[in-house]
N, C-alpha and C positions, 0 to 999 in steps of 0.2 A: 503494499500498499501506499501509495505517494505522501512522505509527510507534509508537503506544501496544500497539496490539493485535500488533504483532511485539516488542516488548519482554516482552509477558509471555508470548508462543510462547519466545522464547529464553529468558528467565528458567526458565520448567518444563523446557524438554529439559536445557539444563545441571545445572538440578537432578536429572532423574532421569538422567543421563550422570554426574553426581558421586558419586550415590548406587551406583552399578552398577563405576564404577570404584575406590571405597571401600572396595565389598564384595570383591573381588578382589583387593584388595592388602591387606587383613586376612590372609587365605588364605595369599598371597604367604609375608606377613612372619613365618606360623607353620611354615612350613618352613625345611630345614637352612640354614645361609647359606653362599652360595659366591661364590667370588673371580669376578664379570663382568665386570672390568678387567682384566686377565690377554693377554696376544696379540691385542692390538688389530687386528693386521693380517688374520690367519686372521679375527676377529669379524667384522670390515668385511666382508671378501670373502663372509665365508658373507652375512652383510644383504644384498647385492647379488644374490649369486647365488639363496640361498631364498626371500627376503623379499621383495626389488622383481622379482626376475628368475621367482621362482614355477617354480624346476626341478625340486622333486622333485614338482611335478602335471604340468607339460609334460614330464616325465621319464616316466611312466607309459607302456611300450610300447604295455601292451592299454585305457593309458583317456587315451591322445590328446586325441581329441574334448573330456571330460570336463577337463582339464587346460586347455587353451585355453580353454575358457567360463568358467575359474574365472580365467585369466590376463585374459583381457580383464573380468571382472566388475569384478577389483581395479583395473586401469588407470582403466578409465573413471569409477569411484568417487574414483581421483587427482585424473583431468582436471578431472571434473565439482565436484570439492571448491571449489574458484575461485570456479566460475562460482555457486554455493551461495552464499556469499561476498559475490560482487556481487547477488547477489536480495535479499539480508538487508540489503546497504547501499544499495539504491535504498529500502528503506523509510523511511530517515532523512535521504537527501538526493540527490535525481531526476538523474540521468545519473552515478550513482557511479561507474562503468565511466572515465568519464575524467577521473577525479582519482588512475587508479591509474598506475605506470609501465608505458611501454610496450605497457599495453593502451588505449588513448584511441582517438579516431578520425583523431589525427596520427602515427600509431604502426601501420605493417604489422601490428604483433605482435597489437594488440585484433582484427583481420581475421582471422589464422592464427589466433588462439586461438579465435576464433568458428567458424571451418571446424570445426576439430578437436574441441572439444565437441559439436557440429553429426552428425558420425560418430563419434563414441562414445556419443551417445544413443543413435543406432538401432543400434549395434553391441550396446550392453549391453541394450539392453528386447529385441533379439532371442537374446541368450544365457539371461536371466532367463525366457524360455518355453523355450530349449532344457532347461534345468535342470528346468522344472515338470514337462517332456515326459519327464524320468527319473525323476523321482522320482514322478510318479502313471500314467505309462504302461509304460514299460520295465521300472521296480523292477530293477535290477541287484541281486545277491544281499547283494553289503556295504553296500548302500545301505537302511536303515533308514527305513521314513515318520518326519518327524521334523516338528513340529509349529511348533516355533520355527524352523524352518531357512525352511517354507514362509512362515509372516507376513513372516522376514524376505527373504525371495523377493518377495511381494506390496507388500512396504514398498520395496525397490526398483524396482519399476516403477511403483511408483504417484509416484514421486520424480522420474523420469523421465518419465512423463506430462505428471505438472501443469507440467513447465517447457516440456514443446513444447507444452501448450497456453495457457499463459501466453505464448512467442512469436506465434502464432497470434492471441493476441485482440489484443497489442498491435498487430501490424502491421492488423488488421483495425481496428482504432480508429483509426490512424493512415490508412491508406487511405481508408474508406471513412464516417468519422465526423470527418474530419480531426482529430483530437485530438493535442495537440501533447506528445507523448511522446517521451521522450532515445533514441537508437538512433545507434549508429553509420553518418557520412557524411562521406564525402569525395570531392575531386573528382577525383583521380587511383584511389584506393583502391574506390573505388564505397561500396555503402550493405551494413548490412548483409542487409534483406532478399534484396537481389540474391545474397549469398552463402547462402542460406537457399532460394531458389526454384533454383541451381542445381546442388543437392545433391540 
């Protein structure tokens, strides 16, 4: 990956992200002030239960399937976030993952994470297909068609698909064309390719 192109892509994406965040913050600043630091334990509990646990979505009796879909897409992107940072790092330093604590080839953590993120990539892809099926085919009464939401689903699918293609292309270049590209390999833990083949 070219570091100059990656730097330009990062600057452009961070610029758009900053614009969106600042726009939303300006709206929040116009609202009535509220003390958000009282009852810290209760607020922390709500963060874990509703924010991270997605209890409001999973807890809906009539919509358990859609709740599970949202849960896996949310946690899929939490787990895949680190993977995206690793890929950004690859543009500036080959074998970037080796420099991260507990994620290099000398640590079982690197192989465990490789297994987990591959499982979640497949899961997120399936959940996005299900979400598109609900929006386009099933069309529940309370779910109105939203162009922005549909575009976001396709963008999520694009992130997952391009990462899978990245790994496939990398392993193909290593095995078929003998390119010296970095990947996890250890005499005891095995290799990154073996983990993905077993999945």
